[in-house]
Kinemage of the C-alpha trace (Angstrom):
@kinemage 1
@onewidth
@group {chain A} dominant
@subgroup {mainchain}
@vectorlist {calphas} color= white
{ca asp a 1} P 18.030 -0.378 -16.125
{ca asp a 2} L 14.433 -0.394 -14.795
{ca leu a 3} L 14.899 1.010 -11.376
{ca ala a 4} L 11.747 0.271 -10.348
{ca glu a 5} L 10.789 -2.889 -10.980
{ca leu a 6} L 10.273 -4.844 -7.786
{ca gln a 7} L 10.742 -2.137 -5.525
{ca pro a 8} L 8.619 -1.061 -2.627
{ca tyr a 9} L 6.089 1.271 -3.180
{ca thr a 10} L 3.644 2.598 -0.685
{ca thr a 11} L 0.129 4.807 -1.626
{ca thr a 12} L -1.400 7.910 -0.121
{ca ser a 13} L -4.666 5.353 0.676
{ca ala a 14} L -6.240 1.990 -0.632
{ca arg a 15} L -9.109 0.633 -1.668
{ca lys a 16} L -8.201 -2.620 0.255
{ca pro a 17} L -5.067 -2.949 2.824
{ca gln a 18} L -3.023 -4.865 1.078
{ca leu a 19} L -2.779 -2.636 -2.214
{ca ser a 20} L -1.323 0.204 0.050
{ca glu a 21} L 2.117 -1.166 -0.147
{ca gly a 22} L 3.905 -3.829 -1.997
{ca arg a 23} L 6.301 -3.976 -4.605
{ca val a 24} L 6.226 -2.684 -8.171
{ca ala a 25} L 5.408 -5.452 -10.880
{ca gln a 26} L 3.222 -5.482 -14.046
{ca lys a 27} L -0.255 -6.805 -12.756
{ca cys a 28} L -3.202 -6.293 -15.028
{ca pro a 29} L -5.903 -4.768 -14.523
{ca phe a 30} L -3.875 -2.760 -11.804
{ca phe a 31} L -1.233 -3.055 -9.068
{ca phe a 32} L -2.481 -0.803 -6.651
{ca his a 33} L -5.760 1.006 -6.074
{ca thr a 34} L -6.245 4.317 -4.075
{ca ile a 35} L -9.512 5.844 -2.335
{ca thr a 36} L -11.330 8.524 -4.124
{ca glu a 37} L -9.083 11.617 -2.618
{ca asp a 38} L -7.539 14.696 -3.398
{ca lys a 39} L -4.165 14.399 -4.978
{ca pro a 40} L -3.832 10.377 -4.653
{ca ala a 41} L -0.152 9.357 -5.117
{ca ile a 42} L 2.226 6.471 -5.295
{ca thr a 43} L 5.935 6.809 -4.201
{ca ile a 44} L 8.241 4.000 -5.052
{ca glu a 45} L 11.831 3.661 -3.493
{ca leu a 46} L 14.135 3.116 -6.565
{ca ser a 47} L 16.959 0.503 -6.376
{ca glu a 48} L 19.393 3.299 -6.380
{ca arg a 49} L 20.123 7.165 -6.813
{ca arg a 50} L 20.284 7.972 -10.533
{ca glu a 51} L 19.702 9.960 -13.531
{ca ile a 52} L 16.586 9.307 -14.766
{ca asp a 53} L 15.914 9.285 -18.498
{ca trp a 54} L 12.319 7.900 -18.818
{ca ile a 55} L 8.943 7.375 -16.965
{ca val a 56} L 6.903 4.719 -18.732
{ca ile a 57} L 3.485 4.474 -17.332
{ca gln a 58} L 0.888 1.352 -18.230
{ca asn a 59} L -2.650 2.392 -17.716
{ca arg a 60} L -5.089 0.197 -15.754
{ca thr a 61} L -6.418 -2.214 -18.593
{ca asp a 62} L -9.705 -2.646 -17.907
{ca ser a 63} L -11.811 0.318 -17.089
{ca his a 64} L -11.564 3.926 -15.695
{ca phe a 65} L -8.904 4.875 -17.996
{ca glu a 66} L -10.124 8.558 -17.817
{ca arg a 67} L -8.966 8.684 -14.116
{ca ala a 68} L -5.250 8.866 -15.146
{ca arg a 69} L -5.469 11.984 -16.586
{ca asp a 70} L -3.695 15.072 -15.012
{ca leu a 71} L -0.746 12.973 -13.502
{ca cys a 72} L 2.590 14.515 -12.541
{ca phe a 73} L 5.724 13.314 -11.041
{ca cys a 74} L 8.587 14.491 -8.087
{ca leu a 75} L 12.123 12.820 -7.890
{ca his a 76} L 13.112 13.726 -4.601
{ca asp a 77} L 15.790 11.919 -2.103
{ca thr a 78} L 13.829 11.278 1.237
{ca pro a 79} L 10.682 9.042 1.287
{ca ser a 80} L 8.298 12.149 1.305
{ca phe a 81} L 8.461 15.248 -0.737
{ca ala a 82} L 7.605 18.776 -0.035
{ca ser a 83} L 9.527 21.544 -1.817
{ca asp a 84} L 10.720 19.092 -4.624
{ca pro a 85} L 9.668 20.548 -7.907
{ca ile a 86} L 6.626 18.219 -9.824
{ca tyr a 87} L 6.518 17.723 -13.539
{ca pro a 88} L 3.732 16.788 -15.695
{ca ile a 89} L 3.518 13.165 -17.202
{ca met a 90} L 2.818 13.104 -20.633
{ca ile a 91} L -1.002 12.059 -21.145
{ca thr a 92} L -2.323 11.440 -24.651
{ca asp a 93} L -5.995 11.020 -25.363
{ca gly a 94} L -5.353 7.266 -26.163
{ca phe a 95} L -4.070 6.648 -22.766
{ca ile a 96} L -7.158 7.924 -20.980
{ca asn a 97} L -9.942 6.507 -23.280
{ca gly a 98} L -7.932 3.258 -23.504
{ca ser a 99} L -6.811 2.682 -26.975
{ca met a 100} L -3.165 3.235 -25.849
{ca glu a 101} L -2.200 1.772 -22.737
{ca leu a 102} L 1.501 3.458 -22.165
{ca ser a 103} L 2.542 6.799 -21.116
{ca ile a 104} L 5.982 7.857 -22.249
{ca thr a 105} L 7.456 10.857 -20.365
{ca pro a 106} L 11.011 11.989 -20.454
{ca ala a 107} L 12.369 12.843 -17.274
{ca leu a 108} L 15.498 15.123 -18.846
{ca arg a 109} L 18.143 13.238 -16.485
{ca arg a 110} L 16.272 14.382 -13.352
{ca val a 111} L 17.953 12.607 -10.243
{ca gly a 112} L 16.091 10.975 -7.043
{ca lys a 113} L 16.271 8.014 -5.350
{ca tyr a 114} L 12.345 8.218 -4.885
{ca leu a 115} L 9.890 8.677 -7.387
{ca thr a 116} L 6.210 9.992 -6.848
{ca ile a 117} L 3.522 9.590 -9.347
{ca leu a 118} L 0.751 11.670 -8.174
{ca ser a 119} L -2.949 12.996 -9.760
{ca ser a 120} L -3.512 16.936 -9.395
{ca arg a 121} L -7.082 16.262 -8.814
{ca lys a 122} L -9.636 14.485 -6.723
{ca thr a 123} L -9.719 10.953 -8.042
{ca lys a 124} L -8.590 7.517 -7.529
{ca leu a 125} L -5.391 6.428 -8.888
{ca his a 126} L -4.485 2.917 -9.998
{ca leu a 127} L -1.905 1.809 -12.852
{ca ala a 128} L -0.842 -1.406 -14.125
{ca ser a 129} L 2.994 -1.145 -14.353
{ca ile a 130} L 5.569 1.944 -13.937
{ca ser a 131} L 9.080 1.671 -15.408
{ca val a 132} L 11.858 4.137 -14.355
{ca leu a 133} L 14.378 3.690 -16.955
{ca ser a 134} L 18.183 4.828 -16.883
{ca ser a 135} L 20.990 4.445 -18.893
{ca ser a 136} L 23.602 6.113 -16.424
{ca lys a 137} L 25.914 4.295 -13.936
{ca pro a 138} L 25.602 5.157 -10.376
{ca ser a 139} L 29.315 6.333 -10.482
{ca glu a 140} L 28.006 8.542 -13.358
{ca thr a 141} L 25.258 9.878 -11.191
{ca ala a 142} L 27.715 10.634 -8.548
{ca ala a 143} L 30.382 12.339 -10.470
{ca his a 144} L 27.858 14.918 -12.142
{ca his a 145} L 26.050 15.953 -8.685
């Protein structure tokens, strides 16, 4: 199951107001766009609190691919995160030079209702799609935690 598809998101800033919140969907060249800021981020309210297997990100498709370097993710149970652990997103040379658009990161069955993807540097953040994949069922997540 893709727990992010068509789910609501918010960003830390936006190049245009209509891009600061909305629903997650694949859109080329991007479906959201922040301004230049320290640690720009997008937070997605997932459809359910579940164990997450994979986070699949499609980079912006037209230009400025290198802005997606140094990405991290955090799974948390409230709309904002503070002390929750942050983990690196797997970024390849192809992802930041435009020759390979997808980043596939194992989430190692970490659990959360919200996913935040952020850059660890001062930049603009814009991605074409984000998928959050889970093979667990809600009852399995509740039983293990």
